[in-house]
C-alpha atoms as an extended CHARMM CRD file, in Angstrom:
* protein
*
       245  EXT
         1         1  MET       CA             66.7350000000      103.8340000000       91.3320000000  PROA      1               0.0000000000
         2         2  ILE       CA             69.7620000000      104.0610000000       93.6140000000  PROA      2               0.0000000000
         3         3  ILE       CA             71.5470000000      100.7300000000       93.7970000000  PROA      3               0.0000000000
         4         4  TYR       CA             72.2800000000       99.4780000000       97.3030000000  PROA      4               0.0000000000
         5         5  ILE       CA             75.7910000000       98.0640000000       97.5750000000  PROA      5               0.0000000000
         6         6  ASN       CA             76.0700000000       95.1180000000       99.9310000000  PROA      6               0.0000000000
         7         7  GLU       CA             78.9330000000       95.4390000000      102.4060000000  PROA      7               0.0000000000
         8         8  ASN       CA             80.0790000000       91.8990000000      101.5480000000  PROA      8               0.0000000000
         9         9  LEU       CA             80.7600000000       93.0860000000       98.0080000000  PROA      9               0.0000000000
        10        10  LEU       CA             82.7040000000       96.0150000000       99.4200000000  PROA      10              0.0000000000
        11        11  GLY       CA             85.4720000000       93.7820000000      100.7340000000  PROA      11              0.0000000000
        12        12  GLU       CA             86.0850000000       91.8730000000       97.5370000000  PROA      12              0.0000000000
        13        13  LYS       CA             88.5200000000       94.3890000000       96.0960000000  PROA      13              0.0000000000
        14        14  MET       CA             90.0110000000       95.8920000000       99.2430000000  PROA      14              0.0000000000
        15        15  MET       CA             93.3430000000       94.1460000000       99.5320000000  PROA      15              0.0000000000
        16        16  LEU       CA             94.5700000000       95.4530000000      102.8870000000  PROA      16              0.0000000000
        17        17  SER       CA             93.4790000000       95.3230000000      106.5190000000  PROA      17              0.0000000000
        18        18  ASP       CA             95.8020000000       98.2100000000      107.3990000000  PROA      18              0.0000000000
        19        19  TYR       CA             95.8100000000      101.1530000000      104.9810000000  PROA      19              0.0000000000
        20        20  SER       CA             98.1260000000      103.4980000000      106.9080000000  PROA      20              0.0000000000
        21        21  GLN       CA            101.1790000000      102.9780000000      104.6530000000  PROA      21              0.0000000000
        22        22  TYR       CA             98.9890000000      103.0820000000      101.5510000000  PROA      22              0.0000000000
        23        23  LEU       CA             97.4580000000      106.4170000000      102.6090000000  PROA      23              0.0000000000
        24        24  GLU       CA            100.9160000000      107.8960000000      103.1640000000  PROA      24              0.0000000000
        25        25  LEU       CA            102.0170000000      106.8850000000       99.6620000000  PROA      25              0.0000000000
        26        26  ILE       CA             98.8580000000      108.3220000000       98.1050000000  PROA      26              0.0000000000
        27        27  ALA       CA             99.2080000000      111.5600000000      100.0800000000  PROA      27              0.0000000000
        28        28  LYS       CA            102.7590000000      111.9520000000       98.8270000000  PROA      28              0.0000000000
        29        29  ALA       CA            101.6710000000      111.2140000000       95.2460000000  PROA      29              0.0000000000
        30        30  TYR       CA             98.8970000000      113.7950000000       95.5370000000  PROA      30              0.0000000000
        31        31  GLU       CA            101.2970000000      116.3990000000       96.9240000000  PROA      31              0.0000000000
        32        32  GLU       CA            103.7340000000      115.8130000000       94.0440000000  PROA      32              0.0000000000
        33        33  ALA       CA            101.0610000000      115.7470000000       91.3190000000  PROA      33              0.0000000000
        34        34  PRO       CA            100.6790000000      118.8030000000       89.0430000000  PROA      34              0.0000000000
        35        35  GLU       CA             97.6810000000      121.0400000000       89.6390000000  PROA      35              0.0000000000
        36        36  LEU       CA             96.5410000000      120.5330000000       86.0550000000  PROA      36              0.0000000000
        37        37  GLU       CA             97.7680000000      117.4780000000       84.1530000000  PROA      37              0.0000000000
        38        38  PRO       CA             97.4790000000      117.6870000000       80.3580000000  PROA      38              0.0000000000
        39        39  GLY       CA             94.8210000000      115.3210000000       79.0580000000  PROA      39              0.0000000000
        40        40  ALA       CA             93.2380000000      114.6490000000       82.4630000000  PROA      40              0.0000000000
        41        41  LYS       CA             90.2000000000      116.9080000000       82.0310000000  PROA      41              0.0000000000
        42        42  LYS       CA             88.2080000000      114.2720000000       80.1250000000  PROA      42              0.0000000000
        43        43  HSD       CA             88.0860000000      112.1170000000       83.2580000000  PROA      43              0.0000000000
        44        44  TRP       CA             86.5830000000      114.9580000000       85.2950000000  PROA      44              0.0000000000
        45        45  ASP       CA             84.0760000000      115.7370000000       82.5410000000  PROA      45              0.0000000000
        46        46  SER       CA             82.9330000000      112.1120000000       82.6040000000  PROA      46              0.0000000000
        47        47  LEU       CA             82.6870000000      112.1410000000       86.4000000000  PROA      47              0.0000000000
        48        48  LYS       CA             80.6310000000      115.3490000000       86.3710000000  PROA      48              0.0000000000
        49        49  ASN       CA             78.1210000000      113.9730000000       83.8780000000  PROA      49              0.0000000000
        50        50  SER       CA             77.7630000000      110.7600000000       85.8570000000  PROA      50              0.0000000000
        51        51  ASN       CA             77.2980000000      112.7050000000       89.0980000000  PROA      51              0.0000000000
        52        52  TYR       CA             74.3010000000      114.5960000000       87.7400000000  PROA      52              0.0000000000
        53        53  THR       CA             72.6720000000      111.3600000000       86.5690000000  PROA      53              0.0000000000
        54        54  LEU       CA             73.0410000000      109.8740000000       90.0590000000  PROA      54              0.0000000000
        55        55  PHE       CA             71.9280000000      113.1220000000       91.7110000000  PROA      55              0.0000000000
        56        56  LYS       CA             68.6920000000      113.1270000000       89.7050000000  PROA      56              0.0000000000
        57        57  ARG       CA             67.9230000000      109.5870000000       90.8820000000  PROA      57              0.0000000000
        58        58  LEU       CA             68.8520000000      110.4570000000       94.4630000000  PROA      58              0.0000000000
        59        59  LEU       CA             66.2630000000      113.2660000000       94.6210000000  PROA      59              0.0000000000
        60        60  SER       CA             63.4640000000      110.6910000000       94.5220000000  PROA      60              0.0000000000
        61        61  LYS       CA             64.8470000000      109.1390000000       97.7160000000  PROA      61              0.0000000000
        62        62  VAL       CA             65.8540000000      112.0450000000       99.9500000000  PROA      62              0.0000000000
        63        63  ASN       CA             65.4820000000      115.8050000000      100.3220000000  PROA      63              0.0000000000
        64        64  VAL       CA             68.6760000000      117.8450000000      100.1750000000  PROA      64              0.0000000000
        65        65  LEU       CA             69.4460000000      120.9490000000      102.2350000000  PROA      65              0.0000000000
        66        66  PHE       CA             72.6800000000      122.8360000000      101.6630000000  PROA      66              0.0000000000
        67        67  VAL       CA             74.3360000000      124.4250000000      104.6960000000  PROA      67              0.0000000000
        68        68  SER       CA             77.2090000000      126.8420000000      105.3380000000  PROA      68              0.0000000000
        69        69  GLU       CA             79.2510000000      128.2210000000      108.1920000000  PROA      69              0.0000000000
        70        70  HSD       CA             78.8690000000      131.7260000000      106.7090000000  PROA      70              0.0000000000
        71        71  LYS       CA             75.8240000000      133.7190000000      107.8100000000  PROA      71              0.0000000000
        72        72  SER       CA             75.9610000000      135.7000000000      104.5710000000  PROA      72              0.0000000000
        73        73  TYR       CA             74.9190000000      132.5390000000      102.6770000000  PROA      73              0.0000000000
        74        74  GLU       CA             71.6520000000      132.2300000000      104.6410000000  PROA      74              0.0000000000
        75        75  GLY       CA             68.7910000000      132.4470000000      102.1640000000  PROA      75              0.0000000000
        76        76  LYS       CA             70.9260000000      131.8500000000       99.0900000000  PROA      76              0.0000000000
        77        77  THR       CA             69.5060000000      129.3260000000       96.6230000000  PROA      77              0.0000000000
        78        78  PHE       CA             71.0400000000      127.0250000000       94.0440000000  PROA      78              0.0000000000
        79        79  ASN       CA             69.2380000000      126.0240000000       90.8620000000  PROA      79              0.0000000000
        80        80  ILE       CA             70.1660000000      122.4590000000       89.9720000000  PROA      80              0.0000000000
        81        81  LEU       CA             68.3700000000      120.3200000000       87.4010000000  PROA      81              0.0000000000
        82        82  GLY       CA             65.4450000000      122.7340000000       87.4130000000  PROA      82              0.0000000000
        83        83  ARG       CA             64.9720000000      122.6400000000       91.1840000000  PROA      83              0.0000000000
        84        84  LYS       CA             65.7530000000      125.2770000000       93.8090000000  PROA      84              0.0000000000
        85        85  PHE       CA             67.7560000000      124.3410000000       96.8860000000  PROA      85              0.0000000000
        86        86  ASP       CA             67.9850000000      126.6860000000       99.8700000000  PROA      86              0.0000000000
        87        87  VAL       CA             71.0860000000      127.3100000000      101.9720000000  PROA      87              0.0000000000
        88        88  LYS       CA             70.8850000000      127.3770000000      105.7610000000  PROA      88              0.0000000000
        89        89  TYR       CA             73.4750000000      128.7800000000      108.1700000000  PROA      89              0.0000000000
        90        90  ILE       CA             74.8910000000      126.2760000000      110.6740000000  PROA      90              0.0000000000
        91        91  LYS       CA             77.4930000000      127.2820000000      113.2270000000  PROA      91              0.0000000000
        92        92  GLY       CA             80.7470000000      125.5910000000      112.2600000000  PROA      92              0.0000000000
        93        93  GLY       CA             79.2870000000      124.4940000000      108.9370000000  PROA      93              0.0000000000
        94        94  GLN       CA             79.3730000000      120.7600000000      109.6130000000  PROA      94              0.0000000000
        95        95  PRO       CA             75.9160000000      119.2130000000      110.0820000000  PROA      95              0.0000000000
        96        96  TYR       CA             77.1780000000      115.8310000000      111.3040000000  PROA      96              0.0000000000
        97        97  GLN       CA             80.0640000000      114.8540000000      113.5500000000  PROA      97              0.0000000000
        98        98  THR       CA             80.0350000000      111.1320000000      112.8080000000  PROA      98              0.0000000000
        99        99  GLN       CA             78.8280000000      108.7900000000      110.0740000000  PROA      99              0.0000000000
       100       100  PRO       CA             76.3470000000      106.9830000000      112.3610000000  PROA      100             0.0000000000
       101       101  GLU       CA             74.8610000000      110.3700000000      113.3130000000  PROA      101             0.0000000000
       102       102  MET       CA             74.4970000000      111.2880000000      109.6370000000  PROA      102             0.0000000000
       103       103  LYS       CA             72.8210000000      108.0160000000      108.7150000000  PROA      103             0.0000000000
       104       104  SER       CA             70.4930000000      108.0420000000      111.7190000000  PROA      104             0.0000000000
       105       105  GLU       CA             69.3410000000      111.6370000000      111.2010000000  PROA      105             0.0000000000
       106       106  VAL       CA             68.7570000000      111.2150000000      107.4710000000  PROA      106             0.0000000000
       107       107  GLN       CA             66.7520000000      108.0420000000      108.0750000000  PROA      107             0.0000000000
       108       108  LYS       CA             64.6000000000      109.8350000000      110.6620000000  PROA      108             0.0000000000
       109       109  THR       CA             64.0560000000      113.1360000000      108.8360000000  PROA      109             0.0000000000
       110       110  GLY       CA             64.4410000000      112.2640000000      105.1550000000  PROA      110             0.0000000000
       111       111  ILE       CA             66.7010000000      115.3220000000      104.8200000000  PROA      111             0.0000000000
       112       112  LEU       CA             70.3920000000      115.1680000000      103.9000000000  PROA      112             0.0000000000
       113       113  LYS       CA             72.4080000000      118.2510000000      104.8540000000  PROA      113             0.0000000000
       114       114  ILE       CA             75.4300000000      119.0410000000      102.6950000000  PROA      114             0.0000000000
       115       115  ASN       CA             78.0380000000      121.6880000000      103.4560000000  PROA      115             0.0000000000
       116       116  ILE       CA             78.7540000000      123.9980000000      100.5170000000  PROA      116             0.0000000000
       117       117  ASP       CA             81.8750000000      125.6990000000      101.8910000000  PROA      117             0.0000000000
       118       118  TYR       CA             85.3100000000      125.3040000000      100.2880000000  PROA      118             0.0000000000
       119       119  SER       CA             83.8210000000      124.4050000000       96.9090000000  PROA      119             0.0000000000
       120       120  GLU       CA             86.4330000000      126.1470000000       94.7690000000  PROA      120             0.0000000000
       121       121  HSD       CA             87.6020000000      123.7930000000       92.0500000000  PROA      121             0.0000000000
       122       122  PRO       CA             89.7310000000      124.1150000000       88.8800000000  PROA      122             0.0000000000
       123       123  ILE       CA             86.9910000000      122.6070000000       86.6690000000  PROA      123             0.0000000000
       124       124  PHE       CA             83.8260000000      121.9980000000       88.6930000000  PROA      124             0.0000000000
       125       125  SER       CA             81.4550000000      124.8510000000       89.4490000000  PROA      125             0.0000000000
       126       126  VAL       CA             80.1560000000      125.2000000000       93.0150000000  PROA      126             0.0000000000
       127       127  GLU       CA             77.0240000000      123.3610000000       91.8840000000  PROA      127             0.0000000000
       128       128  ASP       CA             79.1080000000      120.5740000000       90.3180000000  PROA      128             0.0000000000
       129       129  ASN       CA             81.0950000000      120.1990000000       93.5180000000  PROA      129             0.0000000000
       130       130  ILE       CA             78.1540000000      120.0680000000       95.9180000000  PROA      130             0.0000000000
       131       131  VAL       CA             76.2960000000      117.6360000000       93.6620000000  PROA      131             0.0000000000
       132       132  MET       CA             79.2710000000      115.2910000000       93.9980000000  PROA      132             0.0000000000
       133       133  ARG       CA             79.3710000000      115.7810000000       97.7730000000  PROA      133             0.0000000000
       134       134  THR       CA             75.6840000000      114.9160000000       97.9570000000  PROA      134             0.0000000000
       135       135  ILE       CA             75.8490000000      111.6620000000       96.0300000000  PROA      135             0.0000000000
       136       136  HSD       CA             79.0860000000      110.7200000000       97.7980000000  PROA      136             0.0000000000
       137       137  ASP       CA             77.5050000000      111.0620000000      101.2390000000  PROA      137             0.0000000000
       138       138  TYR       CA             74.2170000000      109.4060000000      100.3030000000  PROA      138             0.0000000000
       139       139  LEU       CA             75.5490000000      106.5020000000       98.2430000000  PROA      139             0.0000000000
       140       140  THR       CA             78.5030000000      105.5990000000      100.4270000000  PROA      140             0.0000000000
       141       141  HSD       CA             78.0960000000      106.8670000000      103.9770000000  PROA      141             0.0000000000
       142       142  ILE       CA             74.3320000000      106.3010000000      104.1990000000  PROA      142             0.0000000000
       143       143  GLN       CA             73.2730000000      103.5700000000      101.7720000000  PROA      143             0.0000000000
       144       144  ALA       CA             76.4380000000      101.4670000000      101.9700000000  PROA      144             0.0000000000
       145       145  ASN       CA             77.0460000000      102.3970000000      105.6380000000  PROA      145             0.0000000000
       146       146  VAL       CA             80.7040000000      103.2930000000      105.0600000000  PROA      146             0.0000000000
       147       147  GLY       CA             82.4710000000      105.1870000000      107.8440000000  PROA      147             0.0000000000
       148       148  PHE       CA             84.4310000000      108.4210000000      107.7170000000  PROA      148             0.0000000000
       149       149  GLY       CA             88.2430000000      108.6040000000      107.8200000000  PROA      149             0.0000000000
       150       150  GLY       CA             91.0120000000      107.4570000000      105.5070000000  PROA      150             0.0000000000
       151       151  LYS       CA             90.0660000000      103.7810000000      105.2160000000  PROA      151             0.0000000000
       152       152  GLY       CA             86.3940000000      104.7310000000      105.0790000000  PROA      152             0.0000000000
       153       153  GLU       CA             86.9770000000      106.9580000000      102.0600000000  PROA      153             0.0000000000
       154       154  ILE       CA             88.8280000000      104.1450000000      100.2880000000  PROA      154             0.0000000000
       155       155  ALA       CA             85.7810000000      101.9590000000      100.8280000000  PROA      155             0.0000000000
       156       156  ALA       CA             83.5910000000      104.8870000000       99.7100000000  PROA      156             0.0000000000
       157       157  PHE       CA             85.5270000000      105.1020000000       96.4630000000  PROA      157             0.0000000000
       158       158  ASN       CA             84.9900000000      101.3750000000       95.9850000000  PROA      158             0.0000000000
       159       159  VAL       CA             81.2170000000      101.8570000000       96.3120000000  PROA      159             0.0000000000
       160       160  HSD       CA             81.0160000000      104.8840000000       94.0160000000  PROA      160             0.0000000000
       161       161  ALA       CA             83.3170000000      103.3270000000       91.4100000000  PROA      161             0.0000000000
       162       162  LYS       CA             80.7630000000      100.5580000000       90.8290000000  PROA      162             0.0000000000
       163       163  LEU       CA             78.2850000000      103.1950000000       89.6320000000  PROA      163             0.0000000000
       164       164  ALA       CA             80.6180000000      105.4250000000       87.6040000000  PROA      164             0.0000000000
       165       165  PRO       CA             81.7600000000      105.0060000000       83.9730000000  PROA      165             0.0000000000
       166       166  ASN       CA             85.2870000000      103.6640000000       83.4520000000  PROA      166             0.0000000000
       167       167  LEU       CA             86.4620000000      106.9840000000       82.0360000000  PROA      167             0.0000000000
       168       168  ALA       CA             85.5480000000      108.7110000000       85.3230000000  PROA      168             0.0000000000
       169       169  ILE       CA             87.4390000000      106.3370000000       87.6360000000  PROA      169             0.0000000000
       170       170  PRO       CA             90.8520000000      108.1060000000       87.6320000000  PROA      170             0.0000000000
       171       171  ALA       CA             89.1580000000      111.4120000000       88.5200000000  PROA      171             0.0000000000
       172       172  LEU       CA             87.0680000000      109.7470000000       91.2160000000  PROA      172             0.0000000000
       173       173  PHE       CA             90.1880000000      108.1970000000       92.7570000000  PROA      173             0.0000000000
       174       174  THR       CA             91.9470000000      111.5650000000       92.9230000000  PROA      174             0.0000000000
       175       175  GLU       CA             88.8720000000      113.3860000000       94.2550000000  PROA      175             0.0000000000
       176       176  VAL       CA             87.9680000000      110.8370000000       96.9280000000  PROA      176             0.0000000000
       177       177  VAL       CA             90.9950000000      108.7460000000       97.8920000000  PROA      177             0.0000000000
       178       178  GLY       CA             93.6820000000      111.2860000000       96.9760000000  PROA      178             0.0000000000
       179       179  GLN       CA             92.1390000000      114.1520000000       98.9060000000  PROA      179             0.0000000000
       180       180  ALA       CA             91.1790000000      111.9700000000      101.8740000000  PROA      180             0.0000000000
       181       181  ALA       CA             94.7090000000      110.5410000000      102.0850000000  PROA      181             0.0000000000
       182       182  TYR       CA             96.2240000000      114.0190000000      101.9840000000  PROA      182             0.0000000000
       183       183  ALA       CA             93.8590000000      115.3080000000      104.6950000000  PROA      183             0.0000000000
       184       184  THR       CA             94.5000000000      112.2470000000      106.8700000000  PROA      184             0.0000000000
       185       185  VAL       CA             98.2920000000      112.3690000000      106.5960000000  PROA      185             0.0000000000
       186       186  TYR       CA             98.9010000000      116.1360000000      106.5700000000  PROA      186             0.0000000000
       187       187  GLY       CA             95.9410000000      117.2300000000      108.6860000000  PROA      187             0.0000000000
       188       188  LYS       CA             94.6100000000      119.8220000000      106.2490000000  PROA      188             0.0000000000
       189       189  PHE       CA             92.4930000000      119.9630000000      103.1150000000  PROA      189             0.0000000000
       190       190  PRO       CA             94.6140000000      119.9360000000       99.9370000000  PROA      190             0.0000000000
       191       191  VAL       CA             94.5600000000      122.1410000000       96.8820000000  PROA      191             0.0000000000
       192       192  GLN       CA             92.1490000000      120.4750000000       94.4840000000  PROA      192             0.0000000000
       193       193  LYS       CA             94.0120000000      119.1020000000       91.4840000000  PROA      193             0.0000000000
       194       194  ILE       CA             93.1200000000      117.8150000000       88.0330000000  PROA      194             0.0000000000
       195       195  ALA       CA             95.7550000000      115.1030000000       87.9190000000  PROA      195             0.0000000000
       196       196  ILE       CA             95.8190000000      111.3240000000       87.7390000000  PROA      196             0.0000000000
       197       197  LEU       CA             97.5390000000      109.5080000000       90.6010000000  PROA      197             0.0000000000
       198       198  HSD       CA             99.5910000000      107.0430000000       88.5960000000  PROA      198             0.0000000000
       199       199  GLY       CA            100.8350000000      103.6940000000       89.8840000000  PROA      199             0.0000000000
       200       200  PHE       CA             97.8080000000      102.7870000000       92.0140000000  PROA      200             0.0000000000
       201       201  ASP       CA             95.4440000000       99.9480000000       91.1450000000  PROA      201             0.0000000000
       202       202  TYR       CA             91.8870000000      101.3420000000       91.0400000000  PROA      202             0.0000000000
       203       203  THR       CA             90.3430000000       97.8730000000       91.1410000000  PROA      203             0.0000000000
       204       204  ASN       CA             92.4160000000       96.0200000000       93.7260000000  PROA      204             0.0000000000
       205       205  LEU       CA             92.6540000000       98.7520000000       96.3150000000  PROA      205             0.0000000000
       206       206  GLY       CA             96.0010000000       98.4400000000       98.0440000000  PROA      206             0.0000000000
       207       207  GLU       CA             97.9970000000       97.1530000000       95.0880000000  PROA      207             0.0000000000
       208       208  ILE       CA            100.6000000000       99.6150000000       93.8220000000  PROA      208             0.0000000000
       209       209  ASP       CA            103.1500000000       99.6500000000       91.0220000000  PROA      209             0.0000000000
       210       210  ASP       CA            106.2160000000      100.0930000000       93.2130000000  PROA      210             0.0000000000
       211       211  ASP       CA            109.1010000000       97.6240000000       93.5710000000  PROA      211             0.0000000000
       212       212  ASN       CA            109.8510000000       98.9860000000       97.0560000000  PROA      212             0.0000000000
       213       213  TYR       CA            106.6200000000       97.6720000000       98.6280000000  PROA      213             0.0000000000
       214       214  HSD       CA            104.6530000000       94.4520000000       98.7560000000  PROA      214             0.0000000000
       215       215  ILE       CA            101.6320000000       93.0520000000      100.5710000000  PROA      215             0.0000000000
       216       216  VAL       CA            102.3100000000       90.7770000000      103.5540000000  PROA      216             0.0000000000
       217       217  ASN       CA             99.4180000000       89.4630000000      105.6690000000  PROA      217             0.0000000000
       218       218  LYS       CA             97.1240000000       92.0540000000      104.0900000000  PROA      218             0.0000000000
       219       219  LYS       CA             99.4920000000       94.8780000000      105.0040000000  PROA      219             0.0000000000
       220       220  LEU       CA            101.4900000000       97.0280000000      102.5860000000  PROA      220             0.0000000000
       221       221  VAL       CA            105.0580000000       97.0370000000      103.8720000000  PROA      221             0.0000000000
       222       222  PRO       CA            108.4740000000       98.1610000000      102.5730000000  PROA      222             0.0000000000
       223       223  LYS       CA            110.5800000000       95.4200000000      101.0350000000  PROA      223             0.0000000000
       224       224  THR       CA            113.8470000000       94.5230000000      102.7250000000  PROA      224             0.0000000000
       225       225  GLY       CA            117.0700000000       94.1450000000      100.7600000000  PROA      225             0.0000000000
       226       226  GLU       CA            116.5130000000       90.3740000000      100.7160000000  PROA      226             0.0000000000
       227       227  ASP       CA            112.9650000000       90.7980000000       99.4020000000  PROA      227             0.0000000000
       228       228  LYS       CA            114.1980000000       93.0190000000       96.5790000000  PROA      228             0.0000000000
       229       229  TYR       CA            116.9630000000       90.5280000000       95.6900000000  PROA      229             0.0000000000
       230       230  LYS       CA            114.4650000000       87.6420000000       95.5470000000  PROA      230             0.0000000000
       231       231  ASN       CA            112.1740000000       89.7160000000       93.3490000000  PROA      231             0.0000000000
       232       232  VAL       CA            114.9830000000       90.5340000000       90.8960000000  PROA      232             0.0000000000
       233       233  GLU       CA            116.1300000000       86.9070000000       90.9310000000  PROA      233             0.0000000000
       234       234  ARG       CA            112.5820000000       85.6790000000       90.1710000000  PROA      234             0.0000000000
       235       235  GLU       CA            112.1460000000       88.2070000000       87.3580000000  PROA      235             0.0000000000
       236       236  THR       CA            115.5150000000       87.1650000000       85.8820000000  PROA      236             0.0000000000
       237       237  LYS       CA            114.4690000000       83.4810000000       85.9070000000  PROA      237             0.0000000000
       238       238  ASP       CA            111.1370000000       84.3610000000       84.3110000000  PROA      238             0.0000000000
       239       239  PHE       CA            112.9200000000       86.3510000000       81.5970000000  PROA      239             0.0000000000
       240       240  LYS       CA            115.3510000000       83.4790000000       80.8830000000  PROA      240             0.0000000000
       241       241  ALA       CA            112.4660000000       80.9970000000       80.6950000000  PROA      241             0.0000000000
       242       242  ILE       CA            110.6570000000       83.1820000000       78.1870000000  PROA      242             0.0000000000
       243       243  SER       CA            113.8420000000       83.7050000000       76.1600000000  PROA      243             0.0000000000
       244       244  ASN       CA            114.5330000000       79.9620000000       75.9460000000  PROA      244             0.0000000000
       245       245  ASN       CA            111.0700000000       79.1770000000       74.5570000000  PROA      245             0.0000000000
């Protein structure tokens, strides 16, 4: 059974009210990350296996129709978990313009349309990629009622992370938050990478391991020279206290 995530739970680990600065830092980290980080593949393997488990459960709740902006894909079928899924041509490729439209249509028809275009991936097959898109949209944007956009995808990660194994979390963060941040900041879809975005807290979303920023009134802001001095002074006192014990 698909677990419904209450929106009140969603806010427990989201540390910021304004994620604009946070998204910029993630986008930069994604841009600077290698395309294939040694040792990172295990996280994507774990995520893939988890995705298929969730996809199998999802199929008892909703019918899935894959769509494409390419007429040549009309009539193509995918075989996933022993079931055949047809592909339908849709002009422009995008079946929904807004999250409320997606949720409303799926609730009325019982059919979830998922775009299959731009599914090239260093590790995932096309099937692997569209399975993840399907559970992402159903679990987060429909069941948990999470919106689109940069902040929405951070909340979406928070929902999905509650259902994924710990080993998969770094891959999920890169795939969902990293790519969404890049698209939001740079206005284009990024090259898909198998790399961990280091320095970001995957549990307390908004916390980062960076001495140049801190959270003030639920906003991530650059530290001033005075802030940095106070931080160094506090750390020095803490070190002296430990040393004297």
